[in-house]
C-alpha positions in Angstrom: -12.3 -5.4 -7.5 -13.2 -2.3 -9.1 -12.2 -1.9 -13.1 -8.5 -0.2 -13.0 -7.7 -1.1 -10.2 -3.7 -2.4 -10.2 -1.8 -3.7 -8.2 1.1 -1.2 -5.4 3.8 -2.6 -3.6 3.6 -0.8 0.0 7.0 -0.7 1.7 5.6 0.3 5.4 7.4 0.6 9.1 4.6 -0.3 11.9 5.7 -0.7 15.8 9.4 -0.3 14.5 9.8 -3.1 11.7 9.6 -2.7 8.2 6.7 -4.7 5.6 6.1 -4.9 2.3 2.8 -5.4 2.0 0.8 -5.4 -2.1 -2.6 -3.4 -2.1 -5.3 -3.6 -5.3 -6.0 0.4 -5.6 -6.8 2.6 -7.9 -4.1 5.1 -7.1 -1.3 5.6 -5.2 -3.5 7.0 -3.0 -5.8 4.5 -2.7 -2.6 2.3 -1.9 -2.5 5.2 1.3 -5.8 4.7 2.5 -5.9 0.8 2.7 -3.2 0.9 4.8 -4.1 3.5 6.4 -7.8 1.9 7.4 -5.9 -1.3 8.3 -2.2 -0.1 10.1 -4.2 3.2 12.1 -2.1 6.3 12.2 0.6 4.1 13.4 2.1 2.6 10.3 4.7 5.4 8.1 4.0 4.2 4.7 7.5 4.9 3.3 7.0 4.1 -0.9 4.3 2.8 -3.1 5.7 1.1 -6.1 2.9 0.6 -9.3 3.3 -3.8 -8.9 5.0 -4.4 -13.1 3.9 -8.0 -14.4 6.1 -9.8 -16.9 
């Protein structure tokens, strides 16, 4: 975990099914990049939101 990291909730569609995954990254762009590295181009990213701590 790098300094300045936050948790992001990424909603994506992979092979016709929607998935929600928590990703640790510095920015929403880094979170998208992490998902693309893991799932490849077949993953369509719908939303990236910062996970709020309660």
